[in-house]
N, CA, C and O atoms as a Tinker XYZ file with bonds, in Angstrom:
   424  protein
     1  N     66.112000   86.253000  121.458000    73     2
     2  CA    66.703000   86.867000  122.704000    64     1     3
     3  C     65.933000   88.173000  123.016000    63     2     4     5
     4  O     65.829000   88.724000  124.112000    81     3
     5  N     65.350000   88.602000  121.672000    73     3     6
     6  CA    64.223000   89.933000  121.649000    64     5     7
     7  C     65.409000   90.711000  121.781000    63     6     8     9
     8  O     65.134000   91.502000  122.684000    81     7
     9  N     66.617000   90.947000  121.381000    73     7    10
    10  CA    67.372000   92.332000  121.492000    64     9    11
    11  C     68.006000   92.619000  120.279000    63    10    12    13
    12  O     68.005000   91.778000  119.380000    81    11
    13  N     68.469000   93.552000  120.165000    73    11    14
    14  CA    69.041000   93.875000  118.574000    64    13    15
    15  C     70.494000   93.766000  118.756000    63    14    16    17
    16  O     70.944000   94.674000  119.455000    81    15
    17  N     71.297000   92.978000  118.359000    73    15    18
    18  CA    72.581000   92.695000  118.295000    64    17    19
    19  C     72.970000   92.337000  116.990000    63    18    20    21
    20  O     72.343000   91.783000  116.087000    81    19
    21  N     74.439000   92.873000  117.082000    73    19    22
    22  CA    75.026000   92.786000  115.979000    64    21    23
    23  C     76.195000   91.610000  115.744000    63    22    24    25
    24  O     77.220000   92.075000  116.242000    81    23
    25  N     76.441000   90.430000  115.257000    73    23    26
    26  CA    77.069000   89.713000  115.196000    64    25    27
    27  C     77.743000   88.862000  113.815000    63    26    28    29
    28  O     77.358000   89.316000  112.738000    81    27
    29  N     78.407000   88.046000  113.765000    73    27    30
    30  CA    78.698000   87.147000  112.652000    64    29    31
    31  C     78.061000   86.061000  112.735000    63    30    32    33
    32  O     78.046000   85.516000  113.838000    81    31
    33  N     77.434000   85.499000  111.736000    73    31    34
    34  CA    77.020000   84.006000  111.609000    64    33    35
    35  C     77.935000   83.313000  111.551000    63    34    36    37
    36  O     78.816000   83.355000  110.692000    81    35
    37  N     77.823000   82.280000  112.826000    73    35    38
    38  CA    78.650000   80.673000  112.757000    64    37    39
    39  C     78.310000   79.794000  112.216000    63    38    40    41
    40  O     79.095000   79.283000  111.416000    81    39
    41  N     77.217000   79.318000  112.372000    73    39    42
    42  CA    75.993000   78.090000  111.673000    64    41    43
    43  C     74.780000   78.193000  111.586000    63    42    44    45
    44  O     74.194000   79.259000  111.775000    81    43
    45  N     74.318000   77.314000  111.346000    73    43    46
    46  CA    72.888000   77.447000  111.090000    64    45    47
    47  C     72.593000   75.781000  111.676000    63    46    48    49
    48  O     73.370000   74.951000  111.203000    81    47
    49  N     71.749000   75.357000  112.460000    73    47    50
    50  CA    71.551000   73.956000  112.663000    64    49    51
    51  C     70.338000   73.255000  111.617000    63    50    52    53
    52  O     69.616000   73.931000  110.884000    81    51
    53  N     70.305000   72.155000  111.696000    73    51    54
    54  CA    69.273000   71.291000  110.872000    64    53    55
    55  C     67.751000   71.914000  111.275000    63    54    56    57
    56  O     66.808000   71.546000  110.575000    81    55
    57  N     67.539000   72.696000  112.205000    73    55    58
    58  CA    66.221000   72.912000  112.751000    64    57    59
    59  C     66.024000   74.669000  111.946000    63    58    60    61
    60  O     64.939000   75.015000  111.481000    81    59
    61  N     67.077000   75.445000  111.923000    73    59    62
    62  CA    66.874000   76.504000  110.855000    64    61    63
    63  C     67.305000   77.638000  112.235000    63    62    64    65
    64  O     67.243000   78.855000  112.054000    81    63
    65  N     67.720000   77.062000  113.542000    73    63    66
    66  CA    68.324000   78.010000  114.494000    64    65    67
    67  C     69.472000   78.717000  113.743000    63    66    68    69
    68  O     70.108000   78.040000  112.936000    81    67
    69  N     69.840000   80.175000  113.951000    73    67    70
    70  CA    71.479000   80.712000  113.255000    64    69    71
    71  C     72.174000   81.052000  114.815000    63    70    72    73
    72  O     71.649000   81.484000  115.841000    81    71
    73  N     72.960000   80.831000  114.643000    73    71    74
    74  CA    73.851000   80.906000  115.834000    64    73    75
    75  C     75.226000   82.049000  115.419000    63    74    76    77
    76  O     76.060000   81.945000  114.519000    81    75
    77  N     75.043000   83.187000  116.521000    73    75    78
    78  CA    75.857000   84.278000  116.360000    64    77    79
    79  C     77.166000   84.376000  117.262000    63    78    80    81
    80  O     77.430000   83.519000  118.105000    81    79
    81  N     77.993000   85.532000  117.009000    73    79    82
    82  CA    79.150000   85.484000  117.997000    64    81    83
    83  C     79.579000   87.202000  117.672000    63    82    84    85
    84  O     79.396000   87.808000  116.617000    81    83
    85  N     80.019000   87.570000  118.577000    73    83    86
    86  CA    80.316000   89.150000  118.682000    64    85    87
    87  C     81.282000   89.051000  119.669000    63    86    88    89
    88  O     80.792000   88.959000  120.795000    81    87
    89  N     82.891000   89.034000  119.611000    73    87    90
    90  CA    83.932000   89.196000  120.604000    64    89    91
    91  C     83.760000   90.508000  121.125000    63    90    92    93
    92  O     84.190000   90.778000  122.247000    81    91
    93  N     83.209000   91.303000  120.464000    73    91    94
    94  CA    83.170000   92.803000  121.253000    64    93    95
    95  C     82.719000   92.904000  122.572000    63    94    96    97
    96  O     83.264000   93.596000  123.432000    81    95
    97  N     81.660000   92.169000  122.742000    73    95    98
    98  CA    80.604000   91.903000  123.572000    64    97    99
    99  C     81.209000   91.338000  124.888000    63    98   100   101
   100  O     82.350000   90.876000  124.887000    81    99
   101  N     80.544000   91.369000  125.867000    73    99   102
   102  CA    81.300000   90.879000  127.324000    64   101   103
   103  C     81.248000   89.501000  127.049000    63   102   104   105
   104  O     80.317000   88.962000  126.451000    81   103
   105  N     82.288000   88.907000  127.500000    73   103   106
   106  CA    82.274000   87.211000  127.987000    64   105   107
   107  C     80.746000   86.672000  128.774000    63   106   108   109
   108  O     80.215000   87.110000  129.795000    81   107
   109  N     80.336000   85.619000  127.900000    73   107   110
   110  CA    79.099000   84.954000  128.355000    64   109   111
   111  C     77.797000   85.492000  127.911000    63   110   112   113
   112  O     76.670000   85.052000  128.136000    81   111
   113  N     78.248000   86.753000  127.092000    73   111   114
   114  CA    77.172000   87.264000  126.607000    64   113   115
   115  C     77.501000   87.585000  124.956000    63   114   116   117
   116  O     76.630000   88.017000  124.201000    81   115
   117  N     78.319000   87.421000  124.704000    73   115   118
   118  CA    78.926000   87.410000  123.189000    64   117   119
   119  C     78.479000   86.283000  121.854000    63   118   120   121
   120  O     78.549000   86.532000  120.650000    81   119
   121  N     78.073000   85.165000  122.421000    73   119   122
   122  CA    77.271000   84.043000  121.932000    64   121   123
   123  C     75.899000   83.869000  122.121000    63   122   124   125
   124  O     75.405000   83.916000  123.248000    81   123
   125  N     75.024000   83.605000  120.773000    73   123   126
   126  CA    73.675000   83.709000  121.407000    64   125   127
   127  C     73.008000   83.239000  119.801000    63   126   128   129
   128  O     73.612000   83.391000  118.739000    81   127
   129  N     71.816000   82.724000  119.934000    73   127   130
   130  CA    71.137000   82.080000  119.254000    64   129   131
   131  C     69.604000   82.971000  118.710000    63   130   132   133
   132  O     68.745000   83.271000  119.538000    81   131
   133  N     69.494000   83.226000  117.585000    73   131   134
   134  CA    68.304000   83.547000  116.885000    64   133   135
   135  C     66.950000   82.084000  116.363000    63   134   136   137
   136  O     67.047000   81.268000  115.446000    81   135
   137  N     66.186000   82.206000  117.051000    73   135   138
   138  CA    65.536000   80.890000  116.832000    64   137   139
   139  C     64.790000   81.071000  115.692000    63   138   140   141
   140  O     64.276000   82.176000  115.513000    81   139
   141  N     64.597000   79.985000  114.696000    73   139   142
   142  CA    63.778000   79.966000  113.471000    64   141   143
   143  C     62.440000   80.822000  113.336000    63   142   144   145
   144  O     61.834000   81.057000  114.381000    81   143
   145  N     62.106000   81.140000  112.544000    73   143   146
   146  CA    60.700000   81.759000  112.561000    64   145   147
   147  C     59.281000   80.941000  112.630000    63   146   148   149
   148  O     58.118000   81.332000  112.732000    81   147
   149  N     60.027000   79.295000  112.502000    73   147   150
   150  CA    58.486000   78.292000  112.459000    64   149   151
   151  C     58.219000   78.375000  113.917000    63   150   152   153
   152  O     57.041000   78.167000  114.207000    81   151
   153  N     58.959000   78.607000  114.832000    73   151   154
   154  CA    58.469000   78.670000  116.567000    64   153   155
   155  C     58.091000   80.536000  116.934000    63   154   156   157
   156  O     58.045000   81.057000  118.049000    81   155
   157  N     57.897000   81.118000  115.753000    73   155   158
   158  CA    57.857000   82.510000  116.357000    64   157   159
   159  C     58.350000   82.694000  117.295000    63   158   160   161
   160  O     59.549000   82.446000  117.423000    81   159
   161  N     57.486000   83.276000  118.455000    73   159   162
   162  CA    57.686000   83.664000  119.757000    64   161   163
   163  C     57.728000   82.679000  120.800000    63   162   164   165
   164  O     58.037000   83.014000  121.943000    81   163
   165  N     57.395000   81.287000  120.454000    73   163   166
   166  CA    57.216000   80.350000  121.282000    64   165   167
   167  C     58.467000   79.406000  121.517000    63   166   168   169
   168  O     58.440000   78.176000  121.547000    81   167
   169  N     59.676000   80.312000  121.693000    73   167   170
   170  CA    60.913000   79.650000  121.379000    64   169   171
   171  C     61.416000   79.032000  122.839000    63   170   172   173
   172  O     61.063000   79.746000  123.778000    81   171
   173  N     61.954000   78.187000  123.110000    73   171   174
   174  CA    62.599000   77.724000  124.352000    64   173   175
   175  C     63.979000   76.993000  124.250000    63   174   176   177
   176  O     64.290000   76.271000  123.303000    81   175
   177  N     64.533000   77.181000  125.004000    73   175   178
   178  CA    65.948000   76.596000  125.157000    64   177   179
   179  C     66.608000   75.162000  124.706000    63   178   180   181
   180  O     67.700000   74.770000  124.294000    81   179
   181  N     65.084000   74.497000  125.074000    73   179   182
   182  CA    65.300000   72.909000  124.699000    64   181   183
   183  C     65.285000   72.840000  123.036000    63   182   184   185
   184  O     65.589000   71.748000  122.556000    81   183
   185  N     65.006000   73.751000  122.264000    73   183   186
   186  CA    64.910000   73.701000  120.794000    64   185   187
   187  C     66.482000   73.781000  120.235000    63   186   188   189
   188  O     66.737000   73.685000  119.034000    81   187
   189  N     67.494000   73.969000  121.255000    73   187   190
   190  CA    68.948000   73.919000  120.884000    64   189   191
   191  C     69.365000   72.836000  120.643000    63   190   192   193
   192  O     68.862000   72.130000  121.517000    81   191
   193  N     70.218000   71.973000  119.761000    73   191   194
   194  CA    70.624000   70.624000  119.879000    64   193   195
   195  C     71.962000   70.670000  120.748000    63   194   196   197
   196  O     72.528000   71.710000  121.083000    81   195
   197  N     72.361000   69.422000  121.047000    73   195   198
   198  CA    73.395000   69.158000  122.016000    64   197   199
   199  C     74.453000   69.843000  121.610000    63   198   200   201
   200  O     74.932000   70.565000  122.484000    81   199
   201  N     75.134000   69.864000  120.275000    73   199   202
   202  CA    76.294000   69.981000  119.646000    64   201   203
   203  C     76.339000   71.771000  119.613000    63   202   204   205
   204  O     77.455000   72.287000  119.548000    81   203
   205  N     75.429000   72.437000  119.647000    73   203   206
   206  CA    75.263000   73.981000  119.426000    64   205   207
   207  C     75.108000   74.347000  121.177000    63   206   208   209
   208  O     75.464000   75.483000  121.490000    81   207
   209  N     74.691000   73.601000  122.095000    73   207   210
   210  CA    74.564000   73.715000  123.230000    64   209   211
   211  C     75.986000   73.969000  124.025000    63   210   212   213
   212  O     76.133000   74.790000  124.931000    81   211
   213  N     76.968000   73.124000  123.515000    73   211   214
   214  CA    78.226000   72.957000  123.792000    64   213   215
   215  C     78.791000   74.156000  123.619000    63   214   216   217
   216  O     79.248000   74.696000  124.626000    81   215
   217  N     78.892000   74.826000  122.366000    73   215   218
   218  CA    79.036000   75.730000  121.645000    64   217   219
   219  C     78.827000   77.291000  122.568000    63   218   220   221
   220  O     79.659000   78.098000  122.983000    81   219
   221  N     77.431000   77.254000  122.639000    73   219   222
   222  CA    76.915000   78.396000  123.331000    64   221   223
   223  C     77.168000   78.480000  124.679000    63   222   224   225
   224  O     76.989000   79.618000  125.112000    81   223
   225  N     77.555000   77.594000  125.570000    73   223   226
   226  CA    77.841000   77.498000  126.944000    64   225   227
   227  C     79.395000   77.161000  127.346000    63   226   228   229
   228  O     79.908000   76.565000  128.293000    81   227
   229  N     79.953000   77.887000  126.065000    73   227   230
   230  CA    81.633000   77.814000  126.293000    64   229   231
   231  C     82.110000   76.286000  126.583000    63   230   232   233
   232  O     83.166000   76.188000  127.208000    81   231
   233  N     81.753000   75.629000  126.376000    73   231   234
   234  CA    82.273000   74.162000  126.857000    64   233   235
   235  C     83.086000   73.826000  125.775000    63   234   236   237
   236  O     83.664000   72.753000  125.946000    81   235
   237  N     83.403000   74.575000  124.362000    73   235   238
   238  CA    84.259000   74.078000  123.381000    64   237   239
   239  C     84.357000   75.277000  122.601000    63   238   240   241
   240  O     83.300000   75.764000  122.202000    81   239
   241  N     85.491000   75.863000  122.301000    73   239   242
   242  CA    85.610000   77.089000  121.424000    64   241   243
   243  C     85.288000   76.733000  119.922000    63   242   244   245
   244  O     85.165000   77.642000  119.101000    81   243
   245  N     85.160000   75.498000  119.588000    73   243   246
   246  CA    84.998000   75.476000  117.901000    64   245   247
   247  C     83.418000   74.856000  117.674000    63   246   248   249
   248  O     82.940000   73.801000  118.089000    81   247
   249  N     82.896000   75.776000  116.971000    73   247   250
   250  CA    81.539000   75.421000  116.914000    64   249   251
   251  C     81.443000   74.074000  115.983000    63   250   252   253
   252  O     82.438000   73.652000  115.395000    81   251
   253  N     80.408000   73.557000  115.914000    73   251   254
   254  CA    80.154000   72.259000  115.060000    64   253   255
   255  C     79.962000   72.199000  113.777000    63   254   256   257
   256  O     79.679000   71.142000  113.214000    81   255
   257  N     80.153000   73.812000  112.901000    73   255   258
   258  CA    80.576000   73.789000  111.719000    64   257   259
   259  C     82.164000   73.422000  111.449000    63   258   260   261
   260  O     82.534000   72.811000  110.447000    81   259
   261  N     83.016000   73.870000  112.457000    73   259   262
   262  CA    84.423000   73.643000  112.624000    64   261   263
   263  C     84.743000   72.073000  112.640000    63   262   264   265
   264  O     85.134000   71.337000  111.734000    81   263
   265  N     84.441000   71.812000  113.992000    73   263   266
   266  CA    84.751000   70.457000  114.555000    64   265   267
   267  C     83.306000   69.713000  114.865000    63   266   268   269
   268  O     82.499000   69.992000  115.752000    81   267
   269  N     83.230000   68.639000  113.819000    73   267   270
   270  CA    81.960000   67.968000  113.686000    64   269   271
   271  C     82.126000   67.017000  115.174000    63   270   272   273
   272  O     83.169000   66.438000  115.475000    81   271
   273  N     81.021000   67.006000  115.904000    73   271   274
   274  CA    80.497000   65.940000  116.878000    64   273   275
   275  C     80.731000   64.510000  116.430000    63   274   276   277
   276  O     80.426000   64.227000  115.271000    81   275
   277  N     81.247000   63.563000  117.236000    73   275   278
   278  CA    81.239000   62.330000  117.205000    64   277   279
   279  C     79.926000   62.008000  117.353000    63   278   280   281
   280  O     79.189000   62.340000  118.281000    81   279
   281  N     79.564000   61.101000  116.046000    73   279   282
   282  CA    78.267000   60.354000  115.723000    64   281   283
   283  C     78.471000   59.046000  116.497000    63   282   284   285
   284  O     79.585000   58.526000  116.446000    81   283
   285  N     77.347000   58.381000  117.315000    73   283   286
   286  CA    77.137000   57.200000  117.702000    64   285   287
   287  C     76.197000   56.529000  117.200000    63   286   288   289
   288  O     75.217000   57.270000  117.274000    81   287
   289  N     75.829000   55.349000  116.623000    73   287   290
   290  CA    74.736000   54.982000  116.181000    64   289   291
   291  C     73.582000   54.824000  117.361000    63   290   292   293
   292  O     72.420000   54.539000  117.072000    81   291
   293  N     73.985000   55.019000  118.589000    73   291   294
   294  CA    72.756000   54.493000  119.386000    64   293   295
   295  C     72.244000   55.955000  119.968000    63   294   296   297
   296  O     71.696000   56.027000  121.068000    81   295
   297  N     72.454000   57.026000  119.194000    73   295   298
   298  CA    72.014000   58.558000  119.263000    64   297   299
   299  C     70.905000   58.544000  118.820000    63   298   300   301
   300  O     70.576000   57.963000  117.785000    81   299
   301  N     70.108000   59.246000  119.617000    73   299   302
   302  CA    68.642000   59.745000  118.821000    64   301   303
   303  C     68.743000   61.175000  118.482000    63   302   304   305
   304  O     69.513000   61.935000  119.069000    81   303
   305  N     67.748000   61.625000  117.278000    73   303   306
   306  CA    67.833000   62.662000  117.153000    64   305   307
   307  C     67.243000   63.895000  118.157000    63   306   308   309
   308  O     66.347000   63.541000  118.923000    81   307
   309  N     67.612000   65.122000  118.210000    73   307   310
   310  CA    67.107000   65.939000  119.030000    64   309   311
   311  C     65.521000   66.042000  118.905000    63   310   312   313
   312  O     64.970000   66.023000  117.804000    81   311
   313  N     64.938000   66.133000  119.912000    73   311   314
   314  CA    63.748000   66.742000  119.942000    64   313   315
   315  C     63.264000   67.840000  121.250000    63   314   316   317
   316  O     63.535000   67.565000  122.419000    81   315
   317  N     62.555000   69.040000  120.879000    73   315   318
   318  CA    62.607000   69.907000  121.940000    64   317   319
   319  C     61.446000   69.119000  123.073000    63   318   320   321
   320  O     60.855000   68.079000  122.783000    81   319
   321  N     61.276000   69.878000  124.423000    73   319   322
   322  CA    60.920000   69.322000  125.519000    64   321   323
   323  C     59.364000   69.976000  125.025000    63   322   324   325
   324  O     59.271000   71.054000  124.437000    81   323
   325  N     58.180000   69.102000  125.385000    73   323   326
   326  CA    57.107000   69.357000  124.892000    64   325   327
   327  C     56.163000   69.486000  126.253000    63   326   328   329
   328  O     54.943000   69.406000  126.115000    81   327
   329  N     56.638000   69.650000  127.332000    73   327   330
   330  CA    56.041000   69.773000  128.393000    64   329   331
   331  C     55.151000   70.951000  128.500000    63   330   332   333
   332  O     55.619000   72.057000  128.231000    81   331
   333  N     53.824000   70.820000  128.893000    73   331   334
   334  CA    52.760000   71.803000  128.785000    64   333   335
   335  C     52.294000   72.028000  127.376000    63   334   336   337
   336  O     52.071000   73.196000  127.058000    81   335
   337  N     52.138000   71.209000  126.607000    73   335   338
   338  CA    51.737000   71.381000  125.444000    64   337   339
   339  C     50.872000   69.916000  125.371000    63   338   340   341
   340  O     51.099000   69.035000  126.200000    81   339
   341  N     49.950000   69.760000  124.392000    73   339   342
   342  CA    49.439000   68.543000  124.235000    64   341   343
   343  C     49.882000   67.356000  123.283000    63   342   344   345
   344  O     49.232000   66.457000  122.750000    81   343
   345  N     51.324000   67.706000  123.265000    73   343   346
   346  CA    52.274000   66.642000  122.608000    64   345   347
   347  C     53.030000   66.079000  124.060000    63   346   348   349
   348  O     53.836000   65.155000  123.950000    81   347
   349  N     52.794000   66.561000  125.175000    73   347   350
   350  CA    53.608000   65.840000  126.249000    64   349   351
   351  C     53.378000   64.552000  126.476000    63   350   352   353
   352  O     52.307000   64.045000  126.144000    81   351
   353  N     54.318000   63.881000  127.049000    73   351   354
   354  CA    54.204000   62.781000  127.486000    64   353   355
   355  C     53.497000   62.314000  128.572000    63   354   356   357
   356  O     53.628000   62.718000  129.728000    81   355
   357  N     52.708000   61.411000  128.163000    73   355   358
   358  CA    51.955000   61.076000  129.530000    64   357   359
   359  C     51.581000   59.609000  129.919000    63   358   360   361
   360  O     50.740000   58.959000  129.299000    81   359
   361  N     52.275000   59.141000  130.997000    73   359   362
   362  CA    52.257000   57.771000  131.204000    64   361   363
   363  C     51.242000   57.151000  131.388000    63   362   364   365
   364  O     50.355000   57.882000  131.829000    81   363
   365  N     50.931000   56.074000  131.249000    73   363   366
   366  CA    49.351000   55.483000  131.276000    64   365   367
   367  C     50.002000   54.058000  132.367000    63   366   368   369
   368  O     50.904000   53.289000  132.036000    81   367
   369  N     49.364000   54.038000  133.465000    73   367   370
   370  CA    49.434000   52.740000  134.282000    64   369   371
   371  C     48.442000   51.939000  134.416000    63   370   372   373
   372  O     47.292000   52.310000  134.654000    81   371
   373  N     48.918000   50.418000  134.231000    73   371   374
   374  CA    47.452000   49.716000  134.451000    64   373   375
   375  C     47.434000   49.051000  135.615000    63   374   376   377
   376  O     47.006000   47.897000  135.580000    81   375
   377  N     47.918000   49.651000  136.993000    73   375   378
   378  CA    48.033000   49.154000  138.131000    64   377   379
   379  C     46.839000   49.980000  139.030000    63   378   380   381
   380  O     46.566000   51.170000  138.873000    81   379
   381  N     46.327000   49.245000  139.811000    73   379   382
   382  CA    44.671000   49.919000  140.633000    64   381   383
   383  C     45.666000   51.061000  141.289000    63   382   384   385
   384  O     46.896000   51.087000  141.299000    81   383
   385  N     44.855000   51.857000  141.753000    73   383   386
   386  CA    45.468000   52.942000  142.814000    64   385   387
   387  C     45.187000   52.702000  144.147000    63   386   388   389
   388  O     44.054000   52.799000  144.618000    81   387
   389  N     46.096000   52.417000  144.723000    73   387   390
   390  CA    46.134000   52.117000  146.566000    64   389   391
   391  C     45.220000   53.068000  147.003000    63   390   392   393
   392  O     44.236000   52.410000  147.341000    81   391
   393  N     44.999000   54.213000  147.180000    73   391   394
   394  CA    44.463000   55.091000  147.901000    64   393   395
   395  C     42.925000   55.599000  146.808000    63   394   396   397
   396  O     43.091000   55.871000  145.619000    81   395
   397  N     41.881000   55.634000  147.304000    73   395   398
   398  CA    40.674000   55.969000  146.605000    64   397   399
   399  C     40.559000   57.497000  147.126000    63   398   400   401
   400  O     40.686000   57.878000  148.290000    81   399
   401  N     40.224000   58.458000  145.712000    73   399   402
   402  CA    39.956000   59.987000  145.691000    64   401   403
   403  C     38.730000   59.952000  146.763000    63   402   404   405
   404  O     37.960000   59.035000  147.050000    81   403
   405  N     38.826000   61.194000  147.215000    73   403   406
   406  CA    37.916000   61.486000  148.136000    64   405   407
   407  C     36.291000   62.358000  147.037000    63   406   408   409
   408  O     36.426000   63.356000  146.330000    81   407
   409  N     35.229000   61.743000  147.202000    73   407   410
   410  CA    34.311000   62.086000  146.391000    64   409   411
   411  C     33.361000   62.879000  147.369000    63   410   412   413
   412  O     32.695000   62.387000  148.280000    81   411
   413  N     33.424000   64.080000  147.035000    73   411   414
   414  CA    32.226000   65.007000  148.043000    64   413   415
   415  C     30.839000   64.500000  148.129000    63   414   416   417
   416  O     30.321000   63.979000  147.141000    81   415
   417  N     30.189000   64.625000  149.283000    73   415   418
   418  CA    28.683000   64.092000  149.228000    64   417   419
   419  C     27.772000   65.400000  148.247000    63   418   420   421
   420  O     28.135000   66.451000  147.719000    81   419
   421  N     26.743000   64.838000  148.333000    73   419   422
   422  CA    25.869000   65.555000  147.281000    64   421   423
   423  C     24.614000   66.057000  148.127000    63   422   424
   424  O     23.707000   66.680000  147.575000    81   423
């Protein structure tokens, strides 16, 4: 968040992100995340897992350290959004294009 804030540590997720709360701040500004040092200044909101996203956005009052989220066998592990990086998903198409690209004359 690039701000100097004082609060109590509520929990740490499996990626190393630390979650804080200070009830003396205004509502909607009193919960925040300090991203892990591994991402340096390249942090992104998609690096927050769903269970902590619920707590950060006031969908629940209990953090996942107090009330464990329901685990289903069909749920995948959380991954950050890789758009704009060299790890971004690029679909591969086997169909021929219907429109031919214009090639300028030489």
